[in-house]
C-alpha positions as CSV (number, residue, x, y, z in Angstrom):
1,M,10.0,6.1,25.7
2,V,12.1,2.9,25.4
3,N,13.2,2.4,21.8
4,Q,12.6,-1.3,21.3
5,A,12.9,-1.1,17.5
6,Q,16.4,0.4,17.7
7,R,17.3,-2.5,20.1
8,A,15.9,-4.9,17.6
9,F,18.1,-3.4,14.9
10,H,21.2,-4.3,16.9
11,A,19.9,-7.6,18.1
12,W,19.1,-8.6,14.5
13,N,22.7,-8.0,13.5
14,V,24.0,-10.0,16.4
15,L,21.7,-12.9,15.5
16,I,22.7,-12.8,11.9
17,E,26.4,-13.1,13.0
18,C,25.4,-16.1,15.2
19,A,23.6,-17.8,12.3
20,M,26.6,-17.3,9.9
21,A,28.9,-18.7,12.6
22,R,26.5,-21.6,13.2
23,R,26.2,-20.9,16.9
24,S,23.5,-20.0,19.4
25,I,23.6,-17.2,22.0
26,T,22.1,-16.9,25.5
27,Y,19.5,-14.3,26.5
28,G,22.1,-12.7,28.8
29,A,24.9,-12.6,26.2
30,L,22.5,-11.1,23.6
31,A,21.4,-8.4,26.1
32,I,25.0,-7.5,26.9
33,A,25.8,-7.4,23.2
34,I,23.2,-4.7,22.6
35,G,23.8,-2.9,25.9
36,I,20.7,-3.7,27.9
37,H,19.6,-5.7,31.0
38,H,18.5,-9.3,30.2
39,R,15.0,-8.9,31.4
40,P,13.6,-6.7,28.6
41,I,15.3,-8.8,25.9
42,R,12.0,-10.6,25.5
43,Y,10.4,-7.5,24.0
44,V,13.2,-7.2,21.5
45,L,12.9,-10.8,20.5
46,G,9.1,-10.4,20.2
47,L,9.6,-7.8,17.5
48,I,12.1,-9.9,15.6
49,Q,9.9,-13.0,15.8
50,E,6.8,-11.1,14.7
51,H,8.7,-9.9,11.7
52,C,9.9,-13.4,10.8
53,L,6.4,-14.8,11.2
54,T,4.8,-12.1,9.1
55,E,7.4,-12.3,6.3
56,K,7.4,-16.1,6.5
57,L,11.1,-16.2,7.3
58,L,12.9,-18.9,9.3
59,P,12.7,-18.4,13.1
60,L,15.8,-16.4,13.8
61,T,15.0,-16.3,17.5
62,I,15.5,-20.0,17.7
63,L,19.2,-19.2,18.2
64,V,18.6,-17.6,21.6
65,T,18.7,-19.9,24.7
66,D,18.9,-19.8,28.4
67,R,22.1,-20.7,30.3
68,K,21.1,-24.4,30.1
69,G,20.8,-24.2,26.4
70,Q,17.0,-24.4,26.4
71,I,15.0,-22.3,23.9
72,G,12.2,-20.2,25.4
73,S,8.8,-21.6,24.2
74,G,7.7,-18.2,23.2
75,F,10.5,-17.5,20.8
76,S,11.1,-20.7,18.9
77,A,8.3,-20.4,16.2
78,Y,9.3,-23.9,15.4
79,D,8.4,-27.4,16.3
80,L,10.8,-28.1,19.3
81,N,10.6,-31.8,18.5
82,R,12.5,-30.9,15.3
83,L,14.9,-28.5,16.9
84,E,18.1,-29.7,15.1
85,E,16.3,-29.5,11.7
86,G,15.2,-26.0,12.6
87,L,18.7,-24.9,13.6
88,E,20.3,-26.3,10.5
89,A,17.7,-24.4,8.4
90,V,18.5,-21.1,10.2
91,Y,22.2,-21.7,9.9
92,G,22.0,-22.4,6.2
93,F,19.7,-19.5,5.3
94,A,21.1,-16.6,3.3
95,W,20.5,-14.0,6.0
96,Q,23.1,-11.6,4.6
97,A,20.9,-11.1,1.5
98,I,18.1,-9.6,3.7
99,E,18.1,-6.0,4.8
100,N,17.8,-5.4,8.5
101,P,14.1,-4.8,8.9
102,F,14.7,-2.4,11.8
103,A,17.1,-0.2,9.8
104,F,14.6,2.7,10.1
105,A,15.4,2.8,13.9
106,A,19.2,2.6,13.6
107,D,19.6,6.4,13.9
108,G,17.5,6.6,17.0
109,S,14.0,6.9,15.7
110,V,11.8,6.0,18.6
111,Y,9.3,3.2,17.9
112,G,6.8,4.6,20.4
113,G,7.1,8.0,18.9
114,L,6.2,6.6,15.5
115,I,3.2,4.7,16.9
116,N,2.1,7.9,18.6
117,E,2.5,9.7,15.2
118,L,0.3,7.1,13.5
119,A,-2.3,7.2,16.2
120,T,-2.6,11.0,16.3
121,N,-1.7,12.2,12.8
122,P,-2.9,9.6,10.3
123,S,-1.9,11.8,7.3
124,S,1.7,11.1,8.2
125,S,1.3,7.3,7.5
126,G,2.9,7.6,4.1
127,D,6.1,9.1,5.6
128,V,6.2,6.5,8.3
129,M,5.8,3.7,5.7
130,R,8.6,5.1,3.6
131,L,10.8,5.1,6.7
132,V,9.9,1.6,7.9
133,K,9.9,-0.2,4.5
134,S,9.5,-3.7,6.0
135,R,6.0,-5.1,5.6
136,G,6.4,-7.3,8.7
137,M,7.5,-4.3,10.9
138,A,4.8,-2.1,9.3
139,Q,2.1,-4.7,10.1
140,V,3.2,-4.8,13.7
141,M,3.2,-1.0,13.9
142,F,-0.2,-0.8,12.3
143,R,-1.7,-3.1,15.0
144,D,0.0,-1.1,17.8
145,A,-1.3,2.1,16.4
146,L,-4.9,0.7,16.2
147,L,-4.6,-0.7,19.8
148,R,-3.8,2.9,20.9
149,C,-6.7,4.4,18.9
150,Y,-9.3,1.9,20.1
151,D,-8.1,1.9,23.7
152,Y,-7.1,-1.8,23.4
153,R,-10.7,-3.0,22.8
154,C,-12.3,-4.7,19.8
155,A,-14.4,-2.3,17.8
156,F,-17.2,-4.9,17.4
157,T,-17.3,-6.8,20.7
158,E,-15.3,-4.6,23.1
159,T,-13.2,-7.6,24.2
160,S,-10.0,-6.5,25.8
161,F,-8.0,-9.7,25.3
162,V,-5.0,-8.0,23.7
163,E,-3.5,-11.2,22.4
164,G,-6.7,-11.9,20.4
165,L,-6.9,-8.4,18.8
166,E,-5.7,-7.8,15.3
167,A,-5.3,-5.0,12.8
168,C,-7.9,-5.4,10.1
169,H,-7.4,-3.4,6.9
170,I,-10.6,-2.0,5.3
171,V,-8.9,-1.8,1.9
172,P,-6.4,-4.7,1.9
173,W,-2.7,-4.1,2.1
174,S,-2.2,-5.7,-1.3
175,I,-4.3,-3.2,-3.2
176,C,-4.3,0.0,-1.1
177,A,-1.8,2.8,-1.9
178,P,1.4,2.7,0.1
179,E,0.5,5.9,1.9
180,H,-2.6,4.2,3.2
181,R,-1.1,1.0,4.5
182,L,-0.4,2.5,7.9
183,D,-3.3,4.9,7.9
184,V,-5.4,4.0,11.0
185,R,-8.5,5.4,9.1
186,N,-8.0,2.4,6.8
187,G,-8.2,0.0,9.7
188,I,-10.4,-1.4,12.5
189,L,-9.2,-3.2,15.6
190,L,-11.0,-6.5,15.7
191,N,-10.8,-9.8,17.4
192,S,-9.3,-12.5,15.2
193,L,-12.7,-14.1,14.4
194,H,-14.4,-11.0,13.2
195,H,-11.2,-10.0,11.3
196,S,-11.5,-13.3,9.4
197,L,-15.2,-12.7,8.7
198,F,-14.4,-9.2,7.5
199,D,-11.7,-10.4,5.2
200,K,-14.0,-13.1,3.8
201,D,-16.8,-10.7,3.1
202,W,-19.2,-12.0,5.7
203,I,-19.2,-8.7,7.5
204,T,-18.5,-5.0,6.8
205,I,-19.3,-1.5,8.1
206,D,-21.3,1.3,6.4
207,L,-20.6,5.0,6.2
208,E,-22.4,5.5,9.5
209,H,-20.1,2.9,11.1
210,R,-22.8,0.4,11.5
211,I,-22.0,-3.3,11.3
212,W,-23.5,-5.2,8.4
213,F,-23.7,-9.0,8.2
214,A,-24.1,-10.6,4.8
215,D,-26.9,-13.1,5.9
216,P,-29.1,-11.4,8.5
217,E,-32.0,-13.7,7.6
218,M,-29.9,-16.8,8.2
219,T,-30.8,-18.4,4.9
220,E,-27.4,-19.5,3.7
221,E,-26.4,-22.1,6.3
222,P,-27.5,-23.5,9.7
223,Y,-26.6,-21.2,12.6
224,S,-25.8,-22.2,16.2
225,A,-26.7,-19.9,19.0
226,F,-23.1,-18.8,19.2
227,D,-23.0,-18.2,15.4
228,K,-26.0,-16.0,15.6
229,M,-24.6,-14.1,18.6
230,I,-21.4,-13.1,16.8
231,S,-23.0,-12.4,13.4
232,V,-26.7,-11.7,13.1
233,D,-27.0,-10.1,16.5
234,L,-24.4,-7.5,15.5
235,H,-26.2,-6.6,12.2
236,L,-26.9,-2.8,12.1
237,K,-25.4,-2.2,15.5
238,K,-22.9,0.7,15.6
239,M,-19.3,-0.3,16.0
240,R,-17.2,1.1,18.8
241,L,-15.3,4.2,17.5
242,P,-12.0,5.6,18.6
243,S,-12.3,8.3,21.3
244,K,-10.9,10.7,18.7
245,L,-13.5,10.6,15.9
246,A,-10.9,11.9,13.4
247,L,-9.3,8.4,13.6
248,A,-12.5,6.5,12.8
249,P,-12.7,4.4,9.6
250,G,-12.6,6.8,6.6
251,A,-15.4,7.1,4.1
252,E,-13.0,6.7,1.1
253,F,-11.8,3.4,2.4
254,I,-15.3,2.1,3.3
255,E,-16.6,3.1,-0.1
256,K,-13.7,1.3,-1.9
257,N,-14.3,-1.8,0.2
258,H,-17.9,-1.8,-0.8
259,A,-17.1,-1.3,-4.5
260,D,-14.4,-3.9,-4.6
261,R,-16.3,-6.5,-2.6
262,G,-19.7,-6.0,-4.1
263,W,-21.5,-4.8,-1.0
264,C,-24.9,-3.2,-1.7
265,F,-27.1,-1.6,0.9
């Protein structure tokens, strides 16, 4: 399997050198620098941009352009009307003080292999987390592992628009033990709307993996037909589980979610 994380490790170093030298680099030149064809460079830049967005770092990928000096709209993560401002910010940032977030892959560890490990052997999540270290990269890996577990479909609605699917932690990242941050049993693959409702305590699941909505009687606010369809109509329905039941949401995480959030059944 192609090791995009290892490629991202090398590309990160090249981009840091560019930033320190106050210069941009073309997609083709970056591809040559890390020893690949220019076409798959977008996958590498996608990992780097995802890390920068997650960690709220400046958009390092803004330094990469086509042969005409144009930045690809998918890899700017910045208002292109303020391009010069963005470039100056990236040039002036202390990138050398930040550890390469893809260092875990520098020795050849295969990204796809790690995803497969998370999606087949969740008890290894602590070992993978210690290897990855970077929260941004870990979040990306957690989502990719859940996509694999749930066959690329939302657990509540079965929607398969991958771009709209997110990794929802049952016990939030900020309070769960490090070894549970990448444990797929502490996650659910949800569309972005239901992820937000879950995080804001409008919706949860019980130990039988049924969906519970906080206001099934619709007493707290006016509901449109669409509101009702995505909330009340899901109440007590069973969520879609991974094909391997051992990867389904774990009782310990569900119970902690209920205790911390005040859910009573």
